[in-house]
NUNULO-222397 format. One line per field, with one value per residue: x, y, z of N, C-alpha, C, CB in turn. Coordinates in nm, 2 decimals. Glycine has a CB too. Example, Ala and Ser with C-alpha at 12.3 -4.5 7.8 and 13.67 -1.06 7.14 Angstrom:
! NUNULO-222397
n_px	1.32;1.28
n_py	-0.57;-0.22
n_pz	0.78;0.71
ca_px	1.23;1.37
ca_py	-0.45;-0.11
ca_pz	0.78;0.71
c_px	1.32;1.29
c_py	-0.33;0.00
c_pz	0.78;0.79
cb_px	1.13;1.41
cb_py	-0.45;-0.06
cb_pz	0.90;0.57
This chain:
! NUNULO-222397
n_px	-2.01;-2.34;-2.58;-2.88;-3.05;-3.23;-3.14;-2.90;-2.68;-2.56;-2.49;-2.23;-2.20;-2.36;-2.24;-1.98;-2.07;-2.16;-1.92;-1.79;-1.95;-1.94;-1.67;-1.51;-1.36;-1.37;-1.10;-1.01;-0.78;-0.55;-0.31;0.00;-0.10;-0.36;-0.69;-0.72;-0.85;-0.88;-0.98;-1.01;-1.00;-1.07;-0.99;-1.16;-1.05;-1.19;-1.13;-0.92;-0.82;-1.04;-1.23;-1.17;-0.97;-0.86;-0.72;-0.51;-0.39;-0.19;-0.08;0.27;0.35;0.17;0.14;0.03;0.10;0.34;0.28;0.17;0.39;0.57;0.43;0.26;0.46;0.65;0.56;0.45;0.21;-0.08;-0.42;-0.70;-1.00;-1.22;-1.47;-1.75;-1.98;-2.31;-2.62;-2.80;-3.07;-3.31;-3.59;-3.92;-4.16;-4.41;-4.46;-4.55;-4.81;-4.89;-4.88;-5.13;-5.29;-5.21;-5.03;-4.79;-4.51;-4.18;-3.91;-3.64;-3.32;-3.24;-3.00;-2.72;-2.44;-2.10;-1.86;-1.52;-1.27;-0.93;-0.57;-0.35;-0.11;0.19;0.32;0.60;0.72;0.78;0.68;0.46;0.31;0.25;0.09;-0.14;-0.22;-0.28;-0.49;-0.68;-0.72;-0.83;-1.07;-1.21;-1.23;-1.39;-1.65;-1.64;-1.68;-1.45;-1.21;-0.95;-0.61;-0.31;-0.10;-0.16;-0.04;0.29;0.57;0.79;0.66;0.46;0.62;0.75;0.53;0.45;0.65;0.57;0.37;0.24;0.17;-0.12;-0.24;-0.50;-0.58;-0.88;-1.01;-1.25;-1.58;-1.86;-2.20;-2.46;-2.79;-3.01;-3.31;-3.58;-3.68;-3.80;-4.05;-4.41;-4.56;-4.72;-4.62;-4.36;-4.43;-4.53;-4.29;-4.14;-4.29;-4.27;-3.99;-3.95;-4.09;-3.95;-3.71;-3.38;-3.06;-2.98;-3.21;-3.38;-3.23;-3.24;-3.52;-3.55;-3.41;-3.57;-3.81;-3.73;-3.75;-4.02;-4.06;-3.89;-4.00;-3.91
n_py	8.49;8.58;8.41;8.30;8.10;7.91;7.86;7.73;7.46;7.18;6.92;6.71;6.52;6.62;6.86;6.78;6.63;6.83;6.96;6.75;6.72;6.97;7.07;7.29;7.54;7.87;8.02;8.23;8.46;8.65;8.88;9.07;9.27;9.29;9.14;8.83;8.62;8.30;8.05;7.72;7.37;7.13;6.84;6.65;6.51;6.33;6.17;6.27;6.43;6.62;6.75;6.69;6.75;6.97;6.92;7.02;7.21;7.49;7.71;7.74;7.99;8.15;8.40;8.36;8.14;8.20;8.37;8.19;8.04;8.23;8.40;8.71;8.98;8.82;8.72;8.48;8.21;8.21;8.24;8.10;8.11;7.90;7.88;7.70;7.66;7.55;7.43;7.70;7.93;8.16;8.28;8.35;8.58;8.54;8.27;8.20;8.10;8.28;8.52;8.55;8.58;8.80;8.96;9.04;8.98;8.91;8.90;8.66;8.49;8.15;7.92;7.69;7.66;7.61;7.70;7.68;7.69;7.74;7.69;7.71;7.47;7.44;7.22;7.10;6.87;6.64;6.38;6.39;6.58;6.45;6.25;6.39;6.51;6.28;6.17;6.38;6.37;6.11;6.13;6.35;6.26;6.04;6.03;6.02;5.86;5.73;5.75;5.98;5.93;5.99;5.85;5.85;6.06;6.17;6.07;6.25;6.49;6.50;6.51;6.75;6.92;6.89;7.02;7.28;7.34;7.40;7.23;7.23;7.20;7.20;7.17;7.14;7.37;7.48;7.44;7.56;7.56;7.68;7.65;7.80;7.75;7.82;7.77;7.95;8.01;7.95;7.62;7.60;7.80;7.70;7.48;7.60;7.72;7.50;7.39;7.61;7.62;7.37;7.42;7.62;7.50;7.35;7.24;7.34;7.45;7.23;7.09;7.26;7.27;7.01;7.03;7.21;7.06;6.86;6.96;6.95;6.68;6.57;6.67;6.88
n_pz	-6.27;-6.30;-6.12;-6.05;-5.82;-5.92;-6.17;-6.14;-6.21;-6.07;-6.09;-6.14;-6.34;-6.55;-6.60;-6.69;-6.91;-7.09;-7.15;-7.28;-7.51;-7.62;-7.69;-7.76;-7.61;-7.47;-7.37;-7.12;-6.99;-6.79;-6.88;-6.94;-7.11;-7.04;-7.04;-7.23;-7.48;-7.60;-7.83;-7.79;-7.85;-7.60;-7.41;-7.16;-6.87;-6.65;-6.44;-6.30;-6.01;-5.79;-5.94;-6.20;-6.50;-6.76;-7.09;-7.36;-7.63;-7.75;-8.02;-8.06;-8.13;-8.02;-7.78;-7.53;-7.38;-7.26;-7.05;-6.87;-6.81;-6.71;-6.54;-6.45;-6.50;-6.39;-6.14;-6.06;-6.09;-6.31;-6.29;-6.48;-6.68;-6.84;-7.08;-7.17;-7.41;-7.44;-7.58;-7.72;-7.75;-7.89;-7.72;-7.80;-7.68;-7.78;-7.78;-7.53;-7.31;-7.13;-7.25;-7.39;-7.18;-7.00;-7.13;-7.02;-7.07;-7.19;-7.44;-7.44;-7.40;-7.39;-7.25;-7.20;-7.00;-6.91;-6.67;-6.62;-6.38;-6.32;-6.29;-6.55;-6.66;-6.83;-7.10;-7.26;-7.34;-7.60;-7.60;-7.42;-7.56;-7.80;-7.70;-7.61;-7.85;-8.00;-7.84;-7.87;-8.15;-8.18;-8.04;-8.16;-8.42;-8.41;-8.49;-8.77;-9.09;-9.19;-8.98;-8.94;-8.88;-8.68;-8.78;-9.05;-9.17;-9.29;-9.09;-9.04;-9.09;-8.89;-8.66;-8.70;-8.68;-8.41;-8.28;-8.30;-8.12;-7.79;-7.49;-7.28;-6.96;-6.74;-6.42;-6.26;-6.05;-5.97;-6.08;-6.26;-6.33;-6.55;-6.63;-6.81;-6.87;-6.89;-6.63;-6.46;-6.56;-6.59;-6.62;-6.85;-7.01;-7.05;-7.20;-7.43;-7.52;-7.58;-7.79;-7.97;-8.02;-8.15;-8.38;-8.49;-8.56;-8.62;-8.48;-8.23;-8.14;-8.11;-7.92;-7.70;-7.66;-7.56;-7.32;-7.18;-7.16;-7.00;-6.74;-6.66;-6.68;-6.49;-6.27;-6.13
ca_px	-2.13;-2.47;-2.64;-2.99;-3.04;-3.31;-3.07;-2.78;-2.67;-2.45;-2.46;-2.10;-2.21;-2.41;-2.14;-1.88;-2.13;-2.17;-1.79;-1.76;-2.02;-1.91;-1.53;-1.44;-1.37;-1.32;-1.00;-0.99;-0.67;-0.50;-0.17;0.05;-0.18;-0.50;-0.76;-0.71;-0.94;-0.84;-1.08;-0.93;-1.07;-1.02;-1.04;-1.18;-1.01;-1.28;-1.07;-0.80;-0.86;-1.18;-1.33;-1.12;-0.87;-0.87;-0.59;-0.52;-0.26;-0.19;0.03;0.39;0.36;0.07;0.22;-0.05;0.16;0.45;0.22;0.15;0.52;0.65;0.34;0.25;0.58;0.73;0.51;0.39;0.11;-0.19;-0.55;-0.77;-1.14;-1.26;-1.62;-1.80;-2.12;-2.39;-2.73;-2.85;-3.19;-3.39;-3.73;-4.01;-4.28;-4.54;-4.49;-4.60;-4.95;-4.91;-4.91;-5.27;-5.36;-5.18;-4.93;-4.68;-4.40;-4.07;-3.82;-3.52;-3.24;-3.20;-2.87;-2.66;-2.30;-2.02;-1.74;-1.42;-1.16;-0.80;-0.44;-0.28;0.03;0.24;0.40;0.67;0.77;0.72;0.60;0.33;0.23;0.20;-0.02;-0.25;-0.27;-0.34;-0.62;-0.77;-0.76;-0.92;-1.20;-1.27;-1.25;-1.46;-1.78;-1.62;-1.69;-1.32;-1.14;-0.81;-0.51;-0.19;-0.02;-0.19;0.05;0.43;0.62;0.86;0.56;0.40;0.73;0.77;0.41;0.46;0.74;0.50;0.26;0.27;0.06;-0.19;-0.31;-0.57;-0.65;-1.00;-1.03;-1.39;-1.66;-1.99;-2.29;-2.58;-2.88;-3.12;-3.40;-3.72;-3.73;-3.88;-4.18;-4.51;-4.55;-4.79;-4.52;-4.26;-4.48;-4.53;-4.16;-4.09;-4.35;-4.21;-3.86;-3.96;-4.14;-3.84;-3.61;-3.24;-3.01;-2.98;-3.35;-3.42;-3.16;-3.30;-3.65;-3.53;-3.37;-3.69;-3.90;-3.68;-3.80;-4.15;-4.04;-3.82;-4.09;-3.84
ca_py	8.48;8.59;8.27;8.28;7.96;7.82;7.83;7.66;7.32;7.14;6.78;6.70;6.44;6.70;6.96;6.71;6.59;6.94;6.98;6.65;6.74;7.10;7.08;7.41;7.63;8.01;8.03;8.37;8.47;8.79;8.90;9.21;9.36;9.28;9.01;8.77;8.51;8.20;7.94;7.60;7.24;7.06;6.71;6.65;6.39;6.34;6.09;6.34;6.53;6.63;6.80;6.66;6.84;6.99;6.91;7.07;7.28;7.62;7.73;7.80;8.14;8.23;8.45;8.34;8.04;8.26;8.42;8.08;8.00;8.33;8.48;8.85;9.04;8.73;8.71;8.35;8.15;8.30;8.16;8.11;8.07;7.84;7.89;7.60;7.70;7.44;7.48;7.84;7.96;8.27;8.24;8.46;8.58;8.50;8.13;8.18;8.11;8.40;8.64;8.56;8.62;8.93;9.03;9.08;8.89;8.97;8.80;8.62;8.38;8.04;7.87;7.61;7.70;7.57;7.78;7.61;7.78;7.66;7.75;7.63;7.42;7.41;7.10;7.11;6.74;6.59;6.26;6.44;6.65;6.35;6.18;6.47;6.52;6.15;6.16;6.47;6.32;6.00;6.18;6.44;6.19;5.92;6.03;6.02;5.73;5.67;5.84;6.02;5.89;6.06;5.77;5.87;6.17;6.13;6.08;6.37;6.60;6.50;6.55;6.90;6.99;6.88;7.13;7.41;7.36;7.38;7.16;7.29;7.11;7.28;7.11;7.22;7.41;7.51;7.43;7.62;7.54;7.75;7.60;7.89;7.67;7.85;7.72;8.06;8.03;7.85;7.50;7.63;7.88;7.61;7.39;7.69;7.74;7.38;7.39;7.71;7.58;7.27;7.48;7.71;7.41;7.36;7.15;7.41;7.47;7.10;7.05;7.35;7.22;6.89;7.07;7.27;6.95;6.78;7.02;6.89;6.53;6.54;6.72;6.99
ca_pz	-6.35;-6.23;-6.11;-5.97;-5.77;-6.00;-6.30;-6.11;-6.24;-5.98;-6.11;-6.21;-6.46;-6.65;-6.64;-6.77;-7.04;-7.18;-7.20;-7.38;-7.64;-7.68;-7.64;-7.80;-7.49;-7.47;-7.26;-7.08;-6.89;-6.77;-6.91;-6.92;-7.19;-7.00;-7.07;-7.36;-7.50;-7.71;-7.85;-7.80;-7.81;-7.48;-7.36;-7.01;-6.79;-6.53;-6.33;-6.23;-5.91;-5.74;-6.04;-6.33;-6.56;-6.91;-7.16;-7.49;-7.67;-7.83;-8.11;-7.99;-8.16;-7.94;-7.66;-7.41;-7.29;-7.19;-6.93;-6.78;-6.77;-6.63;-6.46;-6.49;-6.44;-6.31;-6.00;-6.03;-6.18;-6.35;-6.31;-6.61;-6.69;-6.97;-7.09;-7.26;-7.44;-7.49;-7.66;-7.70;-7.84;-7.86;-7.68;-7.83;-7.59;-7.85;-7.76;-7.40;-7.28;-7.05;-7.34;-7.42;-7.06;-6.94;-7.22;-6.93;-7.11;-7.27;-7.51;-7.37;-7.46;-7.30;-7.28;-7.10;-7.01;-6.80;-6.65;-6.55;-6.32;-6.28;-6.32;-6.65;-6.65;-6.97;-7.13;-7.39;-7.37;-7.72;-7.57;-7.37;-7.67;-7.90;-7.64;-7.61;-7.99;-8.03;-7.78;-7.93;-8.28;-8.17;-7.99;-8.26;-8.55;-8.38;-8.57;-8.91;-9.15;-9.19;-8.90;-8.97;-8.77;-8.69;-8.87;-9.19;-9.21;-9.28;-8.96;-9.02;-9.08;-8.75;-8.57;-8.71;-8.63;-8.26;-8.23;-8.32;-8.03;-7.65;-7.43;-7.17;-6.86;-6.64;-6.31;-6.23;-5.91;-5.95;-6.20;-6.23;-6.45;-6.55;-6.73;-6.82;-6.95;-6.86;-6.50;-6.40;-6.63;-6.56;-6.70;-6.98;-7.09;-7.09;-7.31;-7.55;-7.56;-7.64;-7.92;-8.06;-8.06;-8.25;-8.50;-8.54;-8.62;-8.60;-8.38;-8.10;-8.09;-8.06;-7.79;-7.59;-7.63;-7.48;-7.19;-7.12;-7.14;-6.88;-6.62;-6.62;-6.68;-6.37;-6.16;-6.06
c_px	-2.25;-2.54;-2.75;-3.00;-3.12;-3.25;-2.94;-2.79;-2.55;-2.41;-2.33;-2.12;-2.27;-2.31;-2.03;-1.94;-2.13;-2.03;-1.75;-1.83;-2.00;-1.77;-1.45;-1.46;-1.31;-1.23;-0.97;-0.88;-0.62;-0.35;-0.12;-0.03;-0.33;-0.56;-0.74;-0.80;-0.89;-0.94;-1.00;-1.02;-1.00;-1.07;-1.06;-1.14;-1.08;-1.22;-0.96;-0.85;-1.00;-1.28;-1.28;-1.01;-0.90;-0.73;-0.61;-0.38;-0.29;-0.07;0.15;0.40;0.26;0.13;0.15;0.03;0.28;0.40;0.21;0.29;0.59;0.56;0.34;0.37;0.66;0.69;0.43;0.28;-0.01;-0.32;-0.61;-0.91;-1.16;-1.41;-1.66;-1.95;-2.20;-2.50;-2.77;-2.97;-3.26;-3.53;-3.82;-4.12;-4.41;-4.57;-4.55;-4.75;-4.99;-4.94;-5.06;-5.35;-5.34;-5.09;-4.81;-4.56;-4.30;-3.98;-3.70;-3.44;-3.22;-3.07;-2.82;-2.51;-2.23;-1.89;-1.64;-1.31;-1.04;-0.68;-0.37;-0.14;0.07;0.32;0.47;0.74;0.71;0.64;0.46;0.24;0.17;0.08;-0.15;-0.31;-0.34;-0.48;-0.73;-0.82;-0.85;-1.06;-1.27;-1.30;-1.34;-1.59;-1.76;-1.63;-1.56;-1.23;-1.00;-0.73;-0.38;-0.09;-0.04;-0.09;0.20;0.49;0.70;0.77;0.50;0.50;0.75;0.65;0.41;0.55;0.68;0.39;0.32;0.15;0.01;-0.26;-0.37;-0.64;-0.76;-1.02;-1.17;-1.46;-1.81;-2.08;-2.42;-2.67;-3.00;-3.22;-3.54;-3.78;-3.82;-4.01;-4.28;-4.50;-4.61;-4.69;-4.41;-4.30;-4.49;-4.39;-4.10;-4.16;-4.29;-4.07;-3.86;-4.00;-4.03;-3.73;-3.47;-3.19;-3.01;-3.12;-3.41;-3.36;-3.22;-3.44;-3.65;-3.50;-3.49;-3.79;-3.86;-3.73;-3.93;-4.14;-3.98;-3.90;-4.02;-3.88
c_py	8.49;8.46;8.26;8.13;7.86;7.79;7.75;7.51;7.27;6.99;6.76;6.63;6.53;6.81;6.90;6.67;6.71;6.97;6.88;6.67;6.88;7.14;7.21;7.52;7.77;8.02;8.18;8.38;8.62;8.79;9.04;9.31;9.36;9.14;8.96;8.65;8.43;8.09;7.81;7.47;7.17;6.92;6.72;6.51;6.40;6.26;6.16;6.44;6.52;6.66;6.76;6.76;6.85;6.97;6.95;7.13;7.41;7.62;7.79;7.95;8.22;8.27;8.41;8.24;8.09;8.32;8.31;8.03;8.10;8.40;8.62;8.92;8.95;8.70;8.58;8.31;8.24;8.21;8.19;8.07;8.02;7.83;7.79;7.63;7.58;7.50;7.62;7.86;8.08;8.22;8.36;8.46;8.54;8.35;8.10;8.19;8.24;8.52;8.66;8.60;8.76;9.02;9.08;8.98;8.96;8.86;8.77;8.52;8.27;7.98;7.78;7.64;7.64;7.66;7.70;7.70;7.69;7.74;7.66;7.60;7.39;7.29;7.12;6.97;6.68;6.46;6.30;6.50;6.55;6.27;6.26;6.49;6.39;6.14;6.26;6.42;6.21;6.04;6.26;6.36;6.07;5.92;6.02;5.88;5.66;5.77;5.86;5.98;5.97;5.98;5.79;5.98;6.12;6.16;6.21;6.50;6.61;6.55;6.70;6.97;6.99;6.99;7.27;7.43;7.35;7.33;7.24;7.18;7.21;7.20;7.19;7.24;7.43;7.50;7.47;7.60;7.62;7.70;7.70;7.83;7.69;7.80;7.82;8.09;7.92;7.73;7.53;7.71;7.79;7.52;7.47;7.71;7.62;7.37;7.49;7.68;7.47;7.32;7.56;7.62;7.44;7.28;7.21;7.42;7.34;7.06;7.14;7.30;7.09;6.93;7.13;7.16;6.87;6.83;6.96;6.74;6.49;6.58;6.83;7.13
c_pz	-6.26;-6.23;-6.01;-5.94;-5.86;-6.14;-6.27;-6.14;-6.16;-6.00;-6.19;-6.34;-6.58;-6.70;-6.73;-6.91;-7.14;-7.23;-7.31;-7.51;-7.70;-7.64;-7.67;-7.69;-7.53;-7.35;-7.23;-6.97;-6.89;-6.80;-6.90;-7.00;-7.15;-7.03;-7.21;-7.37;-7.62;-7.71;-7.89;-7.77;-7.70;-7.47;-7.21;-6.96;-6.66;-6.41;-6.25;-6.13;-5.87;-5.85;-6.19;-6.38;-6.71;-6.97;-7.30;-7.53;-7.74;-7.92;-8.03;-8.01;-8.09;-7.81;-7.53;-7.32;-7.22;-7.06;-6.83;-6.73;-6.68;-6.53;-6.51;-6.42;-6.35;-6.17;-5.98;-6.13;-6.20;-6.37;-6.44;-6.59;-6.83;-6.97;-7.20;-7.28;-7.50;-7.57;-7.62;-7.80;-7.79;-7.83;-7.71;-7.73;-7.65;-7.83;-7.62;-7.39;-7.21;-7.13;-7.37;-7.30;-7.01;-7.03;-7.14;-6.95;-7.19;-7.33;-7.41;-7.45;-7.35;-7.34;-7.17;-7.11;-6.89;-6.79;-6.56;-6.50;-6.28;-6.33;-6.42;-6.62;-6.80;-6.98;-7.26;-7.42;-7.49;-7.69;-7.52;-7.48;-7.77;-7.83;-7.64;-7.76;-8.04;-7.97;-7.84;-8.07;-8.27;-8.13;-8.10;-8.39;-8.53;-8.46;-8.72;-8.97;-9.16;-9.11;-8.94;-8.85;-8.79;-8.79;-9.02;-9.25;-9.20;-9.14;-8.94;-9.01;-8.95;-8.65;-8.57;-8.66;-8.47;-8.21;-8.23;-8.22;-7.89;-7.58;-7.31;-7.08;-6.76;-6.53;-6.27;-6.08;-5.87;-6.08;-6.17;-6.35;-6.43;-6.66;-6.72;-6.92;-6.91;-6.73;-6.43;-6.46;-6.58;-6.66;-6.84;-7.07;-7.14;-7.21;-7.44;-7.61;-7.64;-7.78;-8.02;-8.11;-8.17;-8.38;-8.57;-8.61;-8.59;-8.48;-8.24;-8.05;-8.04;-7.93;-7.67;-7.56;-7.54;-7.33;-7.11;-7.08;-7.02;-6.75;-6.57;-6.60;-6.54;-6.25;-6.08;-6.11
cb_px	-2.13;-2.55;-2.53;-3.12;-3.09;-3.45;-3.03;-2.74;-2.66;-2.49;-2.58;-2.00;-2.29;-2.54;-2.07;-1.83;-2.27;-2.22;-1.69;-1.80;-2.17;-2.02;-1.45;-1.48;-1.30;-1.43;-0.87;-1.12;-0.56;-0.53;-0.14;0.19;-0.16;-0.58;-0.90;-0.56;-1.09;-0.70;-1.18;-0.81;-1.07;-1.05;-0.94;-1.33;-0.85;-1.41;-1.02;-0.71;-0.82;-1.19;-1.34;-1.23;-0.73;-0.93;-0.53;-0.63;-0.18;-0.20;0.00;0.52;0.34;-0.06;0.24;-0.19;0.20;0.51;0.08;0.07;0.61;0.70;0.39;0.11;0.53;0.87;0.42;0.34;0.06;-0.16;-0.64;-0.70;-1.23;-1.19;-1.67;-1.78;-2.12;-2.45;-2.85;-2.74;-3.28;-3.40;-3.73;-4.07;-4.29;-4.53;-4.35;-4.54;-5.00;-4.79;-4.83;-5.32;-5.33;-5.10;-5.00;-4.72;-4.46;-3.98;-3.77;-3.55;-3.10;-3.31;-2.76;-2.69;-2.29;-1.98;-1.77;-1.36;-1.22;-0.81;-0.35;-0.29;0.04;0.31;0.31;0.78;0.76;0.83;0.67;0.36;0.32;0.31;0.02;-0.22;-0.15;-0.25;-0.61;-0.70;-0.63;-0.87;-1.18;-1.18;-1.12;-1.50;-1.86;-1.48;-1.75;-1.26;-1.14;-0.80;-0.49;-0.12;-0.03;-0.33;0.03;0.51;0.71;0.96;0.46;0.35;0.86;0.78;0.28;0.50;0.87;0.45;0.15;0.31;0.10;-0.29;-0.22;-0.67;-0.55;-1.13;-0.95;-1.41;-1.66;-1.98;-2.33;-2.55;-2.93;-3.07;-3.36;-3.81;-3.61;-3.79;-4.16;-4.65;-4.63;-4.92;-4.47;-4.21;-4.62;-4.59;-4.06;-4.13;-4.50;-4.21;-3.77;-4.05;-4.26;-3.77;-3.63;-3.20;-2.88;-2.91;-3.44;-3.39;-3.01;-3.30;-3.73;-3.43;-3.26;-3.76;-3.92;-3.52;-3.82;-4.26;-3.96;-3.68;-4.12;-3.69
cb_py	8.34;8.71;8.17;8.33;7.95;7.88;7.96;7.68;7.29;7.16;6.71;6.63;6.32;6.77;7.02;6.58;6.53;7.07;6.98;6.51;6.72;7.21;6.96;7.47;7.58;8.12;7.95;8.43;8.37;8.84;8.85;9.21;9.33;9.39;9.02;8.74;8.55;8.15;7.98;7.61;7.15;7.14;6.59;6.67;6.38;6.29;5.96;6.40;6.66;6.73;6.95;6.65;6.79;7.13;6.77;7.17;7.18;7.74;7.82;7.72;8.16;8.14;8.59;8.29;7.92;8.37;8.49;7.96;7.98;8.43;8.48;8.91;9.17;8.77;8.83;8.35;8.01;8.38;8.18;8.03;8.20;7.70;8.03;7.45;7.82;7.36;7.39;7.95;7.83;8.37;8.20;8.44;8.72;8.53;8.06;8.29;7.98;8.43;8.62;8.42;8.52;8.90;9.15;9.09;8.77;9.06;8.86;8.56;8.43;7.93;7.98;7.46;7.85;7.42;7.92;7.50;7.85;7.52;7.77;7.71;7.29;7.53;6.97;7.21;6.65;6.55;6.17;6.54;6.75;6.25;6.15;6.61;6.56;6.04;6.19;6.61;6.27;5.89;6.27;6.56;6.14;5.92;6.15;6.08;5.74;5.65;5.79;6.17;5.74;6.08;5.62;5.92;6.30;6.20;5.96;6.39;6.58;6.36;6.48;6.93;6.92;6.74;7.13;7.42;7.26;7.52;7.03;7.40;7.01;7.38;7.08;7.14;7.54;7.65;7.28;7.77;7.39;7.91;7.46;8.04;7.53;7.80;7.69;8.19;8.02;7.91;7.39;7.70;8.00;7.52;7.34;7.82;7.78;7.25;7.41;7.84;7.53;7.15;7.57;7.79;7.41;7.51;7.10;7.54;7.52;6.99;7.08;7.50;7.18;6.79;7.18;7.37;6.86;6.78;7.18;6.93;6.48;6.61;6.60;6.98
cb_pz	-6.42;-6.29;-6.07;-6.04;-5.63;-6.03;-6.37;-5.96;-6.39;-5.84;-6.17;-6.12;-6.44;-6.60;-6.52;-6.70;-7.02;-7.10;-7.08;-7.32;-7.61;-7.63;-7.69;-7.94;-7.37;-7.48;-7.30;-7.03;-6.92;-6.63;-7.05;-6.97;-7.33;-7.07;-7.03;-7.40;-7.52;-7.69;-7.96;-7.70;-7.94;-7.36;-7.40;-6.98;-6.78;-6.56;-6.39;-6.34;-5.95;-5.62;-6.03;-6.43;-6.54;-6.94;-7.15;-7.51;-7.77;-7.73;-8.22;-8.03;-8.31;-7.91;-7.67;-7.44;-7.38;-7.27;-6.95;-6.85;-6.90;-6.73;-6.31;-6.45;-6.36;-6.30;-5.97;-5.90;-6.12;-6.48;-6.19;-6.72;-6.66;-6.99;-7.12;-7.21;-7.54;-7.37;-7.65;-7.72;-7.84;-7.98;-7.53;-7.97;-7.53;-8.00;-7.76;-7.30;-7.20;-6.96;-7.48;-7.47;-6.95;-6.81;-7.28;-6.78;-7.19;-7.17;-7.64;-7.23;-7.50;-7.31;-7.30;-7.12;-7.01;-6.81;-6.57;-6.64;-6.20;-6.34;-6.20;-6.78;-6.56;-7.02;-7.12;-7.37;-7.25;-7.82;-7.48;-7.25;-7.74;-7.93;-7.49;-7.56;-8.09;-7.99;-7.63;-7.95;-8.35;-8.08;-7.87;-8.29;-8.60;-8.23;-8.53;-8.95;-9.29;-9.34;-8.76;-9.01;-8.77;-8.56;-8.83;-9.21;-9.13;-9.39;-8.93;-9.14;-9.19;-8.72;-8.60;-8.86;-8.68;-8.22;-8.31;-8.46;-8.05;-7.59;-7.38;-7.22;-6.79;-6.71;-6.19;-6.29;-5.88;-5.89;-6.26;-6.20;-6.46;-6.57;-6.70;-6.86;-6.95;-6.97;-6.41;-6.39;-6.78;-6.56;-6.64;-6.96;-7.01;-6.98;-7.27;-7.51;-7.45;-7.56;-7.91;-7.98;-7.94;-8.20;-8.48;-8.43;-8.77;-8.58;-8.41;-8.11;-8.21;-8.17;-7.80;-7.64;-7.76;-7.54;-7.19;-7.21;-7.26;-6.88;-6.63;-6.72;-6.79;-6.36;-6.07;-6.07
């Protein structure tokens, strides 16, 4: 990932927080047919290893897990990249104070993203799978008025469903964050972008406005 130093986010707690609030990751890996991408919800276990680990599952019918088991042409493990996308917002040059002064401005997109690198390990043990599905369910259902529980479904149905998935564990070897949040613009332009985003409305616009405002609040 192209990463100018002023857009680099290295604070582990912020990288982990983005994963926790945007858990649907784009899992990119190399197989016999080239690159493949799968969109999978992950849980982050931050206590495991130096950088944490990701856990989740894929459908047993998804051939991607065979690559992690056998390697490419049987030559060993295959590394993967998981991309977590946070707030994203279009930034209009009409919002910048600089436009009124020089007109030397262009449109752009702001975003926050985390790239996780690691080598997937597969799990087929039913007990492990039930544990992961249970953790995923509790986490994803936490915001519901009446959270759904695995026990709400008939036990034979749950047992059958577990046979149709394969577990994934990705110990994190490297984690990279990029917060492109107008750090390269003057303070007046950032203030204009914040105002423009609030006027535009929407949850991503509001979240991006908050990220931009943090720059001046932190003094960085």
